[in-house]
C-alpha positions, 0 to 999 in steps of 0.5 A, a space after each residue: 907904878 902900873 899894874 903888871 898884866 900878862 897872858 899865858 897859853 894852856 895845853 888845851 889851847 885856852 889862855 889865862 890872863 894874870 895880874 901881879 895882884 893875883 887876878 885871873 881870867 881864862 879866855 880863848 876861842 871856844 865854848 865857855 870862854 870869853 874871846 878878846 872881843 868879849 873881854 872888850 865888852 866886859 871891860 866896858 860893862 865892868 867899868 860902868 858897874 864900878 863907876 856907878 856903884 857908889 851912887 847906886 848904893 847911896 840911893 838903894 842900899 849897900 850891895 845894890 848895883 846895876 846890871 849892865 849889858 853891852 853889845 857891839 857892831 863888828 866889822 869883819 872886813 876891818 876886824 874891829 868894832 865900829 860901835 858899842 851899845 851899853 844898857 844900864 839897868 838899875 832895879 829900884 823896885 824895892 826902894 820905893 822911889 818914884 817920879 822925880 827921884 827916879 829921874 835924879 837917880 838915872 841922871 846921877 848914874 849916867 853922870 858918874 859913868 860918863 865922868 869916871 869910866 876910863 874904858 868908855 873914855 878910851 873907846 871914844 877916842 882913837 887909842 894908839 897901840 905900840 907893839 914890840 915882838 921879842 923872840 927869846 933864844 938860848 
């Protein structure tokens, strides 16, 4: 069964997103809040982080991971993103790897993300969205 997610409006105009497993994130429009476009980028970066975590830890040690940044091209007329750019930075300075080992790690990280990142796979194809609006009354 899929995880249930929902959002609720706060009195201050911000929103809270929840999951039935207890996860929570605050978002909205305003200082200190992620907006929905930001959340799309966070989803892409987070997916890359989780997809690459095992191979990075196997190479560099437990608790190691990548710093992933994402930016995008926003088309104001279409009100949508036309492209995302993701940069994955793995700090291997303390691991003492060089040359061919660096290239092998880079290739493994890339392959793990390309294979396992559901968000990237979803963004790469047109994804239909269905919507149903219900208005509750007494």
